[in-house]
N, C-alpha and C positions, 0 to 999 in steps of 0.2 A: 213889462220886464226889460231891463237894459242889458244889452250884450256886453260881456267883458271883452276888452280889447287886448289882443295878444301882440307880441313883437312880430313884425314881418320878417321875411328872410333877409331882405336888404338891411334892415336895422341890425339883425344878428350879425351879419357879415361885417358891418361897419364896426360894431363893438369888438368882434374878434380881431379885426385889423388894427384897431387902436391898442388893444392889449399886446398884440404881436409887436407893434412899433415900440411900445413902452419897454417890453422885455428886451428888444434888440438894443435899446439905449442903456438899460440898467445892467444887463449881463456883463459887458466888459468892465464896468465900474465895480461890480460885485467880484469879479475874477481878480481885479487889481487889489481890492481889499483883502481877499482870501490870501493872495500871494504875500501881501505886506504883513499879514498876521503870522504866516508861516515864517517869514524872515525874522520877526520879532522872537518867535519861539527858538529859531536857530541861534540867534544872538544870546538868548537866555541859556541855551545849552552850552555855548562857548564860554559864558561867564562861569559856569560850573566847572568847565574844563580848566579855566584860568585858576580857580581855587584848588583843583586837584594838582595842577603843576606847582603851585605855590607850596602846597603841603609837601609834595615830594621833595622839592628843593630844600625846604626847611628841615626835612628829615635826613638830608644828605649833604649837609655843610654848604648849602647854597649852590649846589652844582646839579646840572642835568645828568641823565644816565650816561654811562660809559658804553660806547657803541663800537662794536667790532663787526666784521663781515658775518660772523656766525652767532652773534649774541647781542643783547642789549636793546632789542626793539621795544618801543614804548608799550606796545600791546601786551608784552610779556612783563616788563618791569613795573608797569602800573596796574597789573592785573587785579591786585587786592584793593586798589583805590576805585576802580571804575566798574568792574565786571558785574556787580550785583544788580545794577539798574541799567537796562538796555535802552530806555527811552531817550536819554540825553546823549547816547552814542550816535544817533542819526538825526540829520536834518529832516524836518517834516516834508521837504521836497524830494527826499530820497529814502523813503521809508522801506521800500522793498529791497531784498537782498538780490543782487544781480544773478548769482549762480548758487541757488540753494543746495544743489548737488554737484558733485565733481563731473564736469562734462568730459567724456572720453576723448583722449587725444589733445586736450587743451594744454597750452604752455603754462609754466609756473606763474606768469603774470596774468594771462587771459582767464584763468580759471577762478580768479578772485577779484579782479578789477571791476569796479562799478562804472557809472557814468553820471550825467546830470541828475537823473531821476531815480537812480538806484544806489544801494550801498555796496561796498566791497566786502569780501568775506564770504563764508559759506555757513549754512546751518549745520552741516556735518563737521566732523573733526577736521581741523585745518593745521597741517604741519605740526602735529603734537599738541595743539591747542584745543581746548574743549569745544564741543559743538556749540554753535551760537556765537563764535568770535566774529563779530562783524561791526561795521560802522560806516559813517560817511565823512569823517574828518581825518586829516592827515597832518603829520608833523613836518616842519621845516627841518630837514636832516642836518643842517648846519648848526643847530643849537646843541647837538650832542657833544660829549667829550670823545675825541678820537681815541679809541683804545686798541688800535691795531698794534701788534707786537713790534717792538723796537721803533716806535714812532712812525710806522709806515703809513702811506696814504690809505684812506678808506674809500673804496670804489674810485680810486684815482684822484681823490680830493685831499690836498695836503692839510695836515693837522693844524698848521698855523692859522688857517682861515676859519676855524670853528669858533663859535661864541663860548661854549662851555657852561656859561652861567647867565642868569637873567640880570645879575648885578653889574651892568655895564652903562656907560654913558650913551644916551640916545636909545634906551630900551624901548621907548614908545614907537620906534621906527623899524624895529625888527620883528617880522612875523614869527609866530610860534606854532600855532595850531589853527588849521583852516579847513573849509569845505574842500574835499579832495576825492579823487576817484580811486585812490590807493591809500595805504597808511603812511606813506612818506614821500617826499620829493626833495631834490637837491638843486634848486634853481641856480642858473648862471645867466649873466646878462646877454650872453651869446645864444641862449636857447631859442629855437624856432617855435613859433606858435602853431597850433593845430590849423590845418587848412580848411577844415569844415567842423561843425559842432560834433563833439564827442569823438573826435579822432584821437586815439591814444595808442601808444606803443610801449614796448617793454624796455627795460634798461634804466639804470639810475643816472645815466648822463642825459643831457638834453631833456630834462624832466619837468620843465615849467608847465607843460601841457596837462599834468595831473591836477593843477589847480585851475586850469583854463576851461571853465564851463559856465554857461549862462544859467546858473542856478537861481540867482536872485536879481533878475531884471538888469542884466549887463554887468553883474558883479557876483562876488562871493563874500562870505563873512569870515572874519578871522580874529583871533586873540593874539596880542603882542606880548613881548617880553616884560612889559610893565603891567600885564594882565588886563589891559584895556581892550574892549571889543568894538569893532566897527566894520562897516561895509567897505569892501575894496573893489573899485572898478577894475574890470578885467584888463584894460589897457594900462592901468597903473601898476600892474604886477611887475613891470620892468622898471619901476621907480621905487621898489621896496629894498631895504637893506638886508637881503637874505643871508649874506655871508660877509666876512671881512674883506673879501676880494670882489664883491659884486659892485660893478660900476653903474651907480644910479643915473649918471649923466651920459652914459653911452648911448649910441643910436638905437632908437626903437625899431621894431620890425616895420616893413612897408606893408601896412595892413591891407591895402587894396590888392596887392599881389600875393602876399604870404597867407593872409587870413581874411578874404573878402567878406565872410559872414560877420566880421567884427568891424568893418570899415566905418559903419555909422554909429558905432558905440561911443559913449562919453569918454573923454580923456581922463577926467578926475571929478 
């Protein structure tokens, strides 16, 4: 009778070591592929948002919503267009709601703002809006029509610098709707960057930080006024035509000093 030969302990350990080595090589590649797949889904979501905005403008004489300090937020104006399907309201990288319940003592901004990996909003009723009003995309506030009484400034922003309509020259250079920690932002070229990842503050001035998050490998996704969708590198946010007064040729932040976490990021 012949004895059957089993694996020795050394041989088993060698096999396990080889498998571990292969896994260590493959896992980073698999994670990159997973992130790329989520970025594709995010861009698909934004294509749907581009269609929604096109439908709204077609229904309203080619104009964006009229925005005043107390009314006109897109989450209310577009309610009938987007609310029924929650899936495309959030990027796959930010599927969880940051604050499902109202945190006691929280400020008006902090109780709803998200971050890189979470959505803004609450699952409970929010400011008179139904439970479940949440998302991970925000509007460039400069595309609205300024509807302040007597032509007044909206949050200190003069009416003459708002776009009002997508039917403009250079529409492909003006961001409309993007990955965001809040439902809106009003960028200016003098805005300071976040000094560390997910540093966010309240207030509608100095609000570029709401778009400044490493959600898609040094960038975010956005849809433009011509309804095209593309990735935007974080450093190039200061080179987008956010408003009629935004100086795209102005000096960029000193990344090494103001935002060291971004110092090694791509420029474009």
